[in-house]
C-alpha positions as CSV (number, residue, x, y, z in Angstrom):
1,X,-18.4,4.1,-20.9
2,X,-17.2,6.9,-18.6
3,X,-19.6,8.4,-16.0
4,X,-21.0,11.9,-16.9
5,X,-19.4,13.4,-13.8
6,X,-16.0,12.3,-14.8
7,X,-16.4,13.7,-18.3
8,X,-17.5,17.0,-16.7
9,X,-14.4,16.9,-14.4
10,X,-12.1,16.4,-17.5
11,X,-13.9,19.2,-19.4
12,X,-13.5,21.5,-16.5
13,X,-9.8,20.7,-16.1
14,X,-9.3,21.4,-19.7
15,X,-10.9,24.8,-19.1
16,X,-8.8,25.7,-16.0
17,X,-11.4,24.7,-13.4
18,X,-9.7,22.0,-11.2
19,X,-12.4,21.5,-8.7
20,X,-16.1,20.7,-9.3
21,X,-18.6,20.5,-6.5
22,X,-21.5,18.4,-7.7
23,X,-23.8,19.7,-5.0
24,X,-23.4,23.4,-5.9
25,X,-21.4,24.0,-9.1
26,X,-23.0,21.3,-11.3
27,X,-26.1,19.4,-10.5
28,X,-26.8,16.2,-12.3
29,X,-30.1,14.5,-12.7
30,X,-31.4,11.1,-13.9
31,X,-35.1,10.8,-14.5
32,X,-34.9,7.0,-14.7
33,X,-36.4,7.1,-18.2
34,X,-33.6,5.3,-19.9
35,X,-32.0,8.5,-21.1
36,X,-29.3,8.5,-18.4
37,X,-28.0,11.4,-16.4
38,X,-27.8,14.9,-17.6
39,X,-26.8,18.4,-16.4
40,X,-29.8,19.9,-14.6
41,X,-27.9,22.9,-13.3
42,X,-24.6,24.6,-14.3
43,X,-23.2,27.2,-12.0
44,X,-19.6,27.6,-13.2
45,X,-18.0,30.6,-14.9
46,X,-17.2,28.5,-18.0
47,X,-19.6,27.6,-20.7
48,X,-21.8,24.6,-20.1
49,X,-20.6,21.8,-22.5
50,X,-22.7,20.2,-25.1
51,X,-23.2,16.5,-25.3
52,X,-20.8,16.5,-28.3
53,X,-18.2,18.3,-26.3
54,X,-18.5,15.9,-23.4
55,X,-18.2,13.0,-25.7
56,X,-14.7,14.1,-26.7
57,X,-13.7,13.5,-23.1
58,X,-14.8,9.9,-23.1
59,X,-11.3,8.4,-23.5
60,X,-9.6,10.6,-20.9
61,X,-12.4,10.0,-18.4
62,X,-12.2,6.3,-18.9
63,X,-8.5,6.5,-18.2
64,X,-9.1,8.6,-15.1
65,X,-11.7,6.0,-13.8
66,X,-9.4,3.1,-14.5
67,X,-6.5,4.8,-12.7
68,X,-8.7,5.6,-9.7
69,X,-9.4,1.9,-9.4
70,X,-5.7,1.1,-9.6
71,X,-5.0,3.7,-7.0
72,X,-7.5,2.2,-4.6
73,X,-6.2,-1.3,-5.2
74,X,-2.6,-0.1,-4.6
75,X,-3.5,1.7,-1.4
76,X,-5.2,-1.4,0.0
77,X,-2.2,-3.5,-0.9
78,X,0.3,-1.1,0.5
79,X,-1.2,-1.4,3.9
80,X,-1.3,0.9,6.9
81,X,1.1,3.8,6.7
82,X,2.3,3.1,10.3
83,X,3.2,-0.4,9.3
84,X,4.9,0.9,6.2
85,X,7.0,3.3,8.2
86,X,8.1,0.5,10.5
87,X,8.9,-1.7,7.5
88,X,11.0,1.2,6.0
89,X,12.8,1.7,9.3
90,X,13.7,-2.0,9.5
91,X,14.5,-2.7,5.8
92,X,13.9,0.0,3.3
93,X,15.1,-2.2,0.4
94,X,12.5,-4.8,1.2
95,X,9.8,-2.2,1.4
96,X,10.9,-0.7,-2.0
97,X,10.8,-4.2,-3.6
98,X,7.3,-4.9,-2.1
99,X,5.9,-1.6,-3.3
100,X,7.4,-2.1,-6.8
101,X,5.8,-5.5,-7.0
102,X,2.4,-4.0,-6.1
103,X,2.9,-1.2,-8.7
104,X,3.9,-3.8,-11.4
105,X,0.9,-5.9,-10.6
106,X,-1.4,-2.9,-10.8
107,X,-0.2,-0.6,-13.7
108,X,-1.8,2.7,-14.5
109,X,-3.0,3.5,-18.0
């Protein structure tokens, strides 16, 4: 199940708001009562979404979360950018093959 913050990000993107600041624009709260997080404050110029509207962003938010994990894994496996530049300088074809192997092992959704 996607995090509420990611469903909100996707809702906002669909409504032409590409950046959401969760300290000012939207404040989430979890009262630890088993009900989970909810929107405590909404300070954007678009309408606050209903729970039903947010539920429609579950799949796209799950994909975004999955792809973020893949991005992190890839970045870790690519290694330091300085070392990559040196590798490119010495043998760009070997670097391309190594990067492609990492991408193939960690596909995005």
